C-alpha positions as CSV (number, residue, x, y, z in Angstrom):
1,M,0.0,0.1,0.1
2,K,1.4,3.4,-1.0
3,T,0.6,5.9,1.9
4,K,-0.7,9.3,0.7
5,V,0.9,12.3,2.3
6,L,-1.7,15.0,3.2
7,W,0.1,18.2,2.8
8,G,-1.4,21.4,4.1
9,K,0.9,24.0,2.6
10,D,-0.7,24.3,-0.8
11,L,-4.3,24.4,0.8
12,A,-3.3,26.9,3.1
13,Q,-2.0,29.2,0.3
14,E,-5.3,28.8,-1.4
15,V,-7.2,29.8,1.7
16,I,-5.0,32.9,2.3
17,Q,-5.5,34.0,-1.2
18,R,-9.2,33.5,-1.0
19,V,-9.2,35.6,2.1
20,A,-7.2,38.4,0.5
21,S,-9.5,38.5,-2.5
22,Q,-12.5,38.8,-0.3
23,I,-10.9,41.5,1.8
24,K,-10.0,43.4,-1.3
25,V,-13.7,43.8,-2.1
26,L,-14.8,44.3,1.5
27,K,-12.3,47.1,1.9
28,T,-14.1,49.2,-0.8
29,T,-17.3,49.2,1.3
30,V,-16.1,49.2,4.9
31,G,-13.2,51.8,4.2
32,R,-10.4,50.0,5.8
33,M,-8.7,46.5,5.9
34,P,-9.4,44.3,8.9
35,G,-7.0,44.5,11.9
36,L,-5.5,41.6,14.0
37,A,-4.0,42.5,17.5
38,V,-1.4,39.8,18.6
39,V,-0.5,39.9,22.2
40,L,2.8,38.1,23.0
41,V,3.9,38.0,26.7
42,G,7.5,37.3,27.2
43,N,10.4,36.0,25.0
44,D,9.6,32.4,24.5
45,P,11.4,31.5,21.3
46,P,8.8,29.4,19.7
47,S,6.1,31.8,20.5
48,Q,8.1,34.5,18.8
49,I,8.4,32.1,15.7
50,Y,4.6,31.5,15.6
51,V,3.9,35.2,15.9
52,S,6.2,36.0,13.0
53,H,4.4,33.3,10.8
54,K,1.1,34.9,11.7
55,T,2.4,38.4,10.9
56,R,3.7,37.3,7.5
57,A,0.4,35.5,6.8
58,C,-1.5,38.9,7.6
59,E,0.5,40.7,5.1
60,R,-0.3,38.2,2.4
61,A,-4.0,38.3,3.4
62,G,-4.3,42.0,3.4
63,I,-5.0,42.2,7.3
64,R,-3.3,45.0,9.4
65,S,-1.2,43.1,12.0
66,L,-1.3,45.3,15.4
67,G,1.5,43.8,17.5
68,H,1.6,44.1,21.3
69,H,4.8,42.6,22.9
70,L,4.7,42.6,26.8
71,S,7.3,41.9,29.2
72,S,7.3,38.4,30.8
73,H,6.9,40.4,34.2
74,T,3.5,41.8,32.8
75,T,0.8,41.6,35.5
76,M,-2.8,40.3,35.2
77,E,-4.1,43.9,35.6
78,E,-1.7,45.1,32.8
79,I,-2.8,42.6,30.3
80,L,-6.3,42.8,31.2
81,Y,-6.3,46.4,30.8
82,L,-4.6,46.2,27.3
83,I,-7.4,43.7,26.1
84,Q,-10.2,45.9,27.4
85,R,-8.7,48.6,25.3
86,L,-8.5,46.3,22.4
87,N,-12.1,45.1,22.7
88,T,-13.2,48.8,22.3
89,Q,-10.9,49.9,19.6
90,E,-12.8,50.2,16.1
91,E,-9.7,49.3,14.0
92,V,-9.3,46.0,15.8
93,D,-11.4,43.2,14.6
94,G,-9.6,40.3,16.0
95,I,-7.6,39.7,19.2
96,L,-5.1,36.8,19.7
97,V,-3.2,36.1,22.8
98,Q,-0.3,34.0,22.0
99,L,-0.2,30.8,24.1
100,P,1.5,29.6,26.4
101,L,1.3,32.4,28.8
102,P,3.9,32.9,31.7
103,P,2.7,30.7,34.7
104,H,2.0,33.6,37.0
105,L,-1.0,34.7,34.4
106,N,-4.4,33.3,34.7
107,Q,-4.8,32.1,30.9
108,S,-8.6,31.2,31.5
109,K,-9.4,34.6,32.8
110,I,-7.4,36.4,30.2
111,L,-9.0,34.5,27.2
112,G,-12.5,35.0,28.9
113,S,-11.8,38.7,28.8
114,I,-11.7,38.9,25.1
115,D,-14.8,40.2,23.2
116,P,-16.3,36.9,21.8
117,N,-16.9,38.5,18.6
118,K,-13.1,39.5,18.2
119,D,-12.1,36.2,19.5
120,V,-10.3,34.8,16.4
121,D,-8.7,31.9,18.3
122,G,-12.1,30.4,19.2
123,F,-11.1,29.9,22.7
124,H,-13.7,32.1,24.7
125,P,-16.2,30.1,26.6
126,Y,-19.1,31.6,24.5
127,N,-17.6,30.5,21.3
128,M,-16.6,26.9,22.7
129,G,-20.1,26.7,24.1
130,K,-21.6,27.5,20.6
131,L,-19.3,24.8,19.3
132,S,-20.6,22.1,22.0
133,L,-24.2,22.8,20.9
134,G,-23.3,22.2,17.1
135,E,-23.5,25.9,16.3
136,E,-20.0,26.7,15.3
137,S,-19.4,30.5,15.4
138,I,-15.6,31.3,15.5
139,A,-14.1,28.0,15.8
140,P,-10.6,27.2,17.1
141,C,-8.0,27.3,14.3
142,T,-6.1,24.1,14.4
143,P,-9.2,21.9,14.7
144,K,-11.0,23.9,12.1
145,G,-7.9,23.6,9.9
146,V,-7.8,19.7,10.3
147,M,-11.5,19.5,9.1
148,A,-10.6,21.7,6.1
149,L,-7.8,19.5,5.2
150,L,-9.9,16.4,5.4
151,D,-12.5,18.0,3.1
152,Y,-9.8,19.1,0.7
153,Y,-8.7,15.6,0.4
154,G,-12.1,14.0,0.2
155,I,-11.9,12.2,3.5
156,P,-15.3,11.9,5.2
157,V,-15.8,11.4,8.9
158,E,-19.5,10.7,9.1
159,G,-20.3,7.2,10.7
160,R,-16.5,6.5,11.1
161,E,-14.8,5.2,14.3
162,V,-12.2,7.9,15.1
163,V,-9.8,8.4,18.0
164,V,-8.5,11.7,19.4
165,V,-5.3,11.4,21.3
166,G,-4.8,14.5,23.5
167,A,-7.7,16.3,25.5
168,S,-6.4,19.8,25.5
169,N,-8.8,22.8,25.4
170,I,-7.0,24.0,22.5
171,V,-7.1,21.0,20.2
172,G,-8.4,17.8,21.5
173,K,-11.7,18.8,23.0
174,P,-12.8,21.2,20.3
175,L,-11.6,18.7,17.5
176,A,-13.9,16.0,19.2
177,L,-16.8,18.2,19.3
178,M,-16.3,19.0,15.6
179,L,-16.1,15.4,14.8
180,V,-19.2,14.6,16.9
181,N,-21.0,17.5,15.1
182,R,-20.2,15.8,11.8
183,M,-21.6,12.4,13.2
184,A,-18.2,10.6,13.7
185,T,-18.2,8.0,16.6
186,V,-15.5,9.7,18.8
187,T,-13.2,8.3,21.5
188,I,-10.9,10.7,23.4
189,C,-7.8,9.2,24.8
190,H,-5.4,11.4,27.3
191,I,-2.7,10.9,29.7
192,M,-4.7,8.6,32.2
193,T,-5.8,6.3,29.3
194,K,-4.7,2.8,30.4
195,D,-4.0,1.3,27.1
196,L,-3.8,3.7,24.3
197,A,-3.2,1.0,21.6
198,I,-6.6,-0.8,22.5
199,H,-8.2,2.4,21.3
200,T,-6.2,3.4,18.4
201,Q,-6.0,-0.1,16.7
202,R,-9.8,0.0,16.2
203,A,-9.8,3.5,14.8
204,E,-10.4,4.3,11.0
205,I,-8.9,7.6,11.6
206,V,-6.3,8.7,14.4
207,F,-5.9,12.3,15.3
208,T,-3.1,12.9,17.7
209,A,-2.1,16.0,19.5
210,T,0.1,15.3,22.3
211,G,3.7,16.7,21.7
212,V,5.1,13.3,22.6
213,P,7.6,12.5,19.7
214,H,6.7,9.4,17.7
215,L,4.1,8.2,20.2
216,V,1.9,6.5,17.5
217,K,3.7,3.7,15.8
218,R,2.6,1.1,13.3
219,D,1.8,-1.5,15.8
220,M,-0.7,0.8,17.4
221,V,-3.0,1.5,14.4
222,R,-4.8,-0.8,11.9
223,E,-3.5,-1.3,8.4
224,G,-5.2,1.2,6.2
225,A,-5.9,3.7,9.0
226,I,-5.5,7.5,8.3
227,I,-3.3,9.4,10.8
228,V,-3.8,13.1,11.4
229,D,-0.7,14.2,13.3
230,I,-1.3,17.5,15.0
231,G,1.6,17.2,17.5
232,I,5.0,19.1,17.1
233,S,8.1,18.7,19.1
234,R,11.8,18.2,18.7
235,K,13.9,15.1,18.7
236,Q,17.6,15.0,18.0
237,G,17.4,18.7,16.7
238,K,14.7,17.8,14.3
239,I,10.9,18.9,14.1
240,V,8.8,16.0,14.5
241,G,5.3,15.0,15.2
242,D,3.4,12.5,17.3
243,A,3.3,9.8,14.6
244,D,6.3,7.8,13.5
245,F,5.9,9.0,9.9
246,Q,8.5,6.7,8.3
247,G,7.5,3.7,10.3
248,L,3.8,4.1,9.1
249,Q,4.8,4.5,5.4
250,G,3.1,1.4,3.4
251,W,0.9,0.7,6.5
252,A,-1.4,3.8,6.9
253,R,-3.5,4.8,4.0
254,A,-2.7,8.5,4.5
255,I,-0.9,10.7,7.0
256,T,-0.2,14.3,7.6
257,P,3.5,15.3,7.8
258,V,5.2,17.3,10.4
259,P,6.1,20.0,9.5
260,G,4.0,21.0,6.5
261,G,0.7,19.2,7.3
262,V,-1.8,20.9,9.8
263,G,0.6,23.6,11.0
264,P,0.1,25.9,7.8
265,M,-3.6,25.3,8.1
266,T,-3.7,26.8,11.6
267,V,-2.4,29.9,10.4
268,A,-4.7,29.9,7.3
269,M,-7.6,29.4,9.6
270,L,-6.6,32.3,11.8
271,M,-6.9,34.7,8.7
272,E,-10.2,33.1,7.7
273,N,-11.6,33.8,11.3
274,T,-10.2,37.5,11.4
275,L,-12.1,37.9,8.0
276,Q,-15.3,36.4,9.7
277,A,-14.9,38.6,12.7
278,F,-14.4,41.7,10.3
279,R,-17.6,40.7,8.4
280,M,-19.5,40.4,11.6
281,R,-18.6,43.7,12.9
282,A,-19.2,45.3,9.5
283,R,-22.8,43.9,9.5
284,T,-23.6,45.3,12.9
285,R,-22.7,48.9,12.0
């Protein structure tokens, strides 16, 4: 069996180009381009890289990037005050707080302080609640990118047995909700799951988002399974995913690479969510 590689790079470029075209039209009626405020706290190197990727994507999409780089010693009061200002600024359509935050900051309270209509990451309790009810408003970027990638490659999830490995609020839980909303039969596994392989071996599609290098190996999945690798970490200086990409060749029917698979889709969906927020605000004027 030849394993199909599910690249996200080309689709991500298509999405960003489509967003740019729609913004060009909207700009003539609204009178300005969308604005995305990106809040970065501290000097975490991976976070700085992610922010630079998002800034470059904004340039390609025709979105104004408004950077706010705060000290790692920023207090809760200071960051909440900044977000409150951004909530009321007319030129700001989307607000993104880059995660992770320094440990002294209350992540839940900070994300909950963002105006739900400007919550382009889709993490606000209101938007997560809408998702749980099957009424997706602004959906979290990475799970949304996963679903777009499956659609692009013509991989349906309806009626399929799927396993989500990882139960974070950022990826695992919202992804499981999206899959349920599409009528998949979903099992969620996490750090307390006693025998991961029992679950992954019966799945038609395995979604893994743990950050554990090469956690999912050939003997853990059935032949012909589809592997969607959302994890990212470093192993011997190389960027790798949760799945043993080489070991699964010739065994899995399809697999996403790391890097180049889901990662580009996350940034593309951020651009799409910013356009959506821009549209929603334009309609309420």
